[in-house]
C-alpha positions in Angstrom: -24.7 35.8 6.3 -21.1 35.1 6.7 -19.6 31.7 6.0 -19.3 30.9 9.5 -23.1 31.3 10.0 -24.1 29.7 6.4 -22.3 26.7 8.0 -24.0 26.8 11.1 -27.5 26.5 9.4 -26.8 23.6 7.5 -25.1 21.8 9.6 -28.5 22.4 12.2 -30.8 21.3 9.2 -28.9 17.9 8.8 -29.5 16.9 12.7 -33.2 17.9 12.4 -35.6 14.7 11.3 -38.2 14.9 8.5 -41.3 17.2 8.8 -44.3 14.9 9.3 -46.4 16.5 7.0 -43.6 15.6 4.4 -44.1 12.2 5.0 -47.5 12.0 5.6 -48.7 12.8 1.7 -52.0 10.6 0.9 -52.1 8.4 -2.2 -55.7 8.7 -3.4 -57.4 5.3 -2.6 -54.9 4.1 0.1 -55.0 4.8 4.2 -53.2 7.8 5.2 -50.4 8.1 7.5 -46.9 6.8 8.6 -46.4 3.0 8.3 -49.6 2.5 6.4 -48.8 1.1 3.0 -48.8 3.3 0.3 -49.2 6.2 2.2 -45.9 8.0 2.1 -44.5 9.7 -0.7 -41.6 7.9 -1.9 -42.4 4.9 -1.2 -43.2 1.8 -3.3 -47.1 1.2 -3.6 -47.4 -2.4 -3.6 -50.5 -2.9 -6.2 -48.6 -0.8 -9.0 -47.6 -3.3 -11.5 -49.8 -6.3 -10.3 -51.6 -8.4 -12.1 -55.3 -7.5 -12.4 -54.4 -3.7 -12.4 -52.7 -3.0 -16.0 -51.9 0.1 -17.0 -54.9 1.5 -19.4 -57.6 0.3 -17.8 -61.1 1.4 -16.3 -60.3 3.0 -13.5 -56.9 3.8 -13.7 -56.4 7.5 -14.6 -54.3 7.9 -17.9 -52.7 11.4 -19.5 -52.8 13.4 -22.5 -50.5 11.3 -25.1 -50.4 8.0 -23.5 -52.0 4.6 -24.4 -55.7 4.5 -23.5 -56.2 7.8 -22.8 -60.2 8.7 -23.1 -61.1 12.3 -22.4 -63.7 12.5 -20.3 -65.5 15.3 -22.5 -66.4 14.1 -26.0 -67.0 16.9 -28.1 -70.8 16.6 -30.6 -70.7 15.6 -33.7 -71.5 18.5 -35.8 -75.3 18.9 -36.5 -76.6 18.5 -40.5 -78.4 21.7 -41.5 -81.1 20.9 -43.6 -80.6 23.0 -46.8 -83.2 25.9 -47.8 -83.5 24.1 -51.1 -84.9 21.1 -49.3 -88.6 22.7 -48.0 -91.6 23.4 -49.8 -92.6 26.8 -51.4 -95.6 28.2 -52.9 -93.9 27.7 -56.2 -94.0 23.9 -55.7 -97.8 24.3 -55.0 -98.2 25.7 -58.2 -96.1 23.5 -60.1 -97.7 20.2 -59.0 -101.3 21.5 -58.9 -100.6 22.6 -62.4 -99.2 19.2 -63.5 -102.3 17.3 -61.5 -104.7 19.7 -63.5 -103.0 19.2 -66.8 -102.9 15.5 -66.0 -106.8 15.2 -65.4 -107.4 17.1 -68.7 -104.9 15.0 -70.6 -106.7 11.8 -69.4 -110.2 13.6 -70.1 -109.4 14.6 -73.9 -107.9 11.3 -74.5 -110.6 8.9 -73.0 -113.6 11.1 -75.4 -111.2 11.1 -78.4 -110.7 7.5 -78.1 -113.5 5.7 -77.0 -116.5 8.4 -77.5 -119.6 7.5 -79.5 -119.8 9.4 -83.0 -123.4 10.6 -82.0 -126.0 10.2 -79.3 -127.5 7.3 -80.7 -124.6 5.7 -80.9 -125.3 3.0 -78.2 -122.5 0.6 -78.4 -120.0 4.0 -78.3 -122.1 5.4 -75.5 -121.9 2.2 -73.2 -117.9 1.7 -73.9 -117.5 5.6 -72.7 -119.9 5.1 -69.9 -117.8 1.7 -68.7 -114.7 3.8 -68.8 -116.1 6.7 -66.8 -117.9 4.1 -64.1 -114.5 2.6 -63.8 -112.5 5.5 -63.9 -115.1 6.6 -60.8 -114.1 3.6 -59.0 -110.5 3.4 -59.5 -110.4 7.2 -58.6 -112.5 6.2 -55.0 -110.0 3.8 -54.3 -106.9 5.9 -55.2 -108.3 8.7 -53.2 -108.6 6.7 -49.9 -105.1 5.4 -50.6 -103.7 8.5 -51.0 -105.8 10.3 -47.8 -104.4 7.8 -45.3 -100.7 7.8 -46.9 -98.3 9.0 -44.3 -95.9 10.5 -47.2 -97.5 12.0 -50.3 -96.6 10.0 -53.5 -96.1 11.8 -57.0 -97.0 8.6 -58.6 -100.2 7.7 -56.3 -101.2 11.4 -57.2 -100.7 11.1 -60.7 -102.5 7.7 -61.3 -105.7 9.1 -59.2 -105.5 12.0 -61.9 -105.4 9.7 -64.7 -108.6 7.9 -63.0 -110.4 11.1 -62.5 -109.5 12.3 -65.8 -111.1 9.1 -67.5 -114.0 9.4 -65.3 -114.4 13.1 -66.5 -113.7 12.6 -69.4 -116.9 10.3 -70.2 -119.2 11.8 -68.4 -118.4 15.6 -69.9 -118.9 13.9 -73.1 -122.0 12.7 -72.5 -123.3 15.7 -71.2 -121.7 17.8 -74.2 -123.6 15.6 -76.7 -126.8 16.1 -74.7 -126.7 19.7 -74.0 -124.7 21.2 -76.3 -122.2 23.9 -74.8 -122.2 23.0 -70.9 -118.8 21.7 -70.3 -117.2 25.0 -71.5 -119.6 26.4 -69.1 -118.7 23.9 -66.1 -115.2 24.8 -66.5 -115.5 28.7 -66.5 -117.7 28.3 -63.3 -115.2 26.1 -61.7 -112.1 28.8 -62.5 -114.7 31.5 -61.4 -115.3 29.6 -58.0 -111.6 28.7 -57.4 -110.0 32.3 -58.1 -113.3 33.7 -55.8 -112.3 31.6 -53.2 -108.8 32.4 -53.2 -109.3 35.8 -53.1 -111.6 35.3 -50.0 -108.7 33.2 -48.3 -106.0 36.0 -49.2 -108.1 39.2 -48.2 -108.9 37.0 -44.9 -112.7 37.6 -45.2 -113.4 33.9 -44.1 -110.7 33.2 -41.6 -109.7 29.1 -41.3 -110.1 28.6 -37.7 -110.1 25.2 -36.1 -113.9 25.8 -35.3 -114.4 26.0 -39.0 -112.4 23.1 -39.8 -114.6 21.2 -37.6 -117.5 22.6 -39.2 -116.5 21.8 -42.8 -114.9 18.7 -41.8 -118.9 17.5 -40.6 -120.3 19.1 -43.9 -118.1 17.0 -46.2 -118.9 13.6 -44.2 -122.7 14.6 -44.6 -122.1 15.2 -48.2 -120.8 12.0 -48.5 -123.1 10.1 -47.0 -126.1 11.7 -48.7 -124.1 10.9 -52.4 -124.0 7.6 -51.4 -127.7 7.0 -50.7 -128.3 8.5 -54.1 -126.0 6.1 -55.6 -127.9 3.0 -53.9 -130.8 4.6 -54.4 -130.5 4.5 -58.1 -128.3 1.2 -58.4 -131.8 -0.6 -56.6 -134.8 1.1 -58.0 -133.0 2.2 -61.4 -134.7 5.9 -60.6 -133.1 9.3 -59.6 -133.8 10.2 -55.7 -135.6 13.8 -55.1 -131.9 14.9 -54.9 -130.9 14.6 -57.9 -133.9 14.4 -59.8 -133.8 17.9 -61.0 -136.5 19.4 -59.3 -136.7 22.0 -56.4 -135.1 19.6 -53.8 -132.2 18.9 -56.5 -131.6 22.2 -57.6 -131.3 23.4 -53.8 -129.2 20.4 -52.6 -126.9 20.8 -55.9 -126.4 24.3 -54.8 -125.3 23.1 -51.1 -122.5 20.9 -52.3 -121.0 23.4 -54.8 -121.0 25.3 -51.3 -119.3 22.7 -49.1 -116.9 22.3 -52.6 -116.3 25.6 -52.3 -115.6 26.3 -48.9 -113.0 22.8 -48.8 -110.8 25.4 -50.8 -110.3 27.5 -48.4 -108.7 24.4 -46.2 -106.4 23.6 -49.1 -105.1 27.0 -49.2 -104.5 26.9 -45.2 -102.7 23.7 -45.4 -100.5 25.1 -48.2 -99.5 28.3 -45.9 -99.2 26.5 -42.9 -97.3 23.2 -44.5 -94.9 26.0 -46.2 -94.6 28.4 -42.5 -93.4 24.8 -40.6 -90.8 24.2 -43.2 -92.7 21.0 -44.9 -90.6 19.3 -47.1 -90.7 20.0 -50.9 -92.7 16.2 -51.6 -95.9 17.1 -49.4 -96.7 20.0 -52.3 -98.0 16.7 -54.0 -100.4 16.4 -51.3 -101.6 19.4 -51.4 -101.9 19.3 -55.2 -104.1 16.2 -54.3 -106.4 17.8 -52.0 -107.1 20.9 -54.7 -107.5 18.0 -57.6 -110.4 16.3 -55.1 -112.0 19.6 -54.4 -111.9 20.8 -58.2 -113.1 17.8 -59.8 -116.0 17.6 -57.3 -117.1 20.8 -57.3 -117.2 20.9 -61.4 -119.1 17.5 -61.2 -121.8 19.6 -58.9 -121.9 22.5 -61.4 -122.3 20.3 -64.5 -124.9 18.7 -62.8 -126.9 21.8 -61.9 -126.5 23.2 -65.5 -128.3 20.2 -66.7 -131.1 21.2 -64.7 -131.9 24.4 -66.1 -131.4 23.1 -69.6 -134.3 20.5 -68.9 
């Protein structure tokens, strides 16, 4: 293009009015169109810089790096991951159960060694050890209720229960041993045999723990507790054993039934341990599993000890 032509184009551009579209750039939130306040590009906004609309307050859009800038997207805080070391394992169950069993045995031996009578004719010693056994049974029953309804298993409460049950077993076992020599070791062997047998049954899947099985077992345990309370009340009011505990055929059948129910509670305890491990229960839940196993072991041992005494008579 020549210089003359270029000069003609420039002069023509100067003589033309600005484009209407150039003058009507809208400001968000302001009326549009020529002559409207804030409606033309380059015209001052009468509300900018006025009191009531300070810079950086809500309603004004700030840019990054300016005072009062708040990003619309807030990143989520990093999630804390639970360490695998905080989950319960089968080793935890075995260790906690072993500690509980050792506590029961130690308390039982200490009770008999310290308070046991010298012989069967020592009435004072027999009265003392039986009083300790009854006291241990009552305290153990109360602690069993506390541990059963406690939402979080507590190691001290479980161990206190083990001490109380140990005192009870120490007194009862000592008296039975003096009356029927060798009966305690037989009861211990029988209890261990049933425990291992039910563990094998559970591991092989010969009996599966289903919701129906749990309902049946719960009903059976409740019925057993009611019958045992009846026997206790009958003895306290009459001073004699009921037909369910007098050593006769009905008493033998009742003891076998109690042994069977106590043995099946092991399956429920084993299943609870497996479920807790699969669901990632915390490590202290192992004390709850240990408590359930101790309750079953003590109940089974007492029933076997009583059954063996029937055959000795």
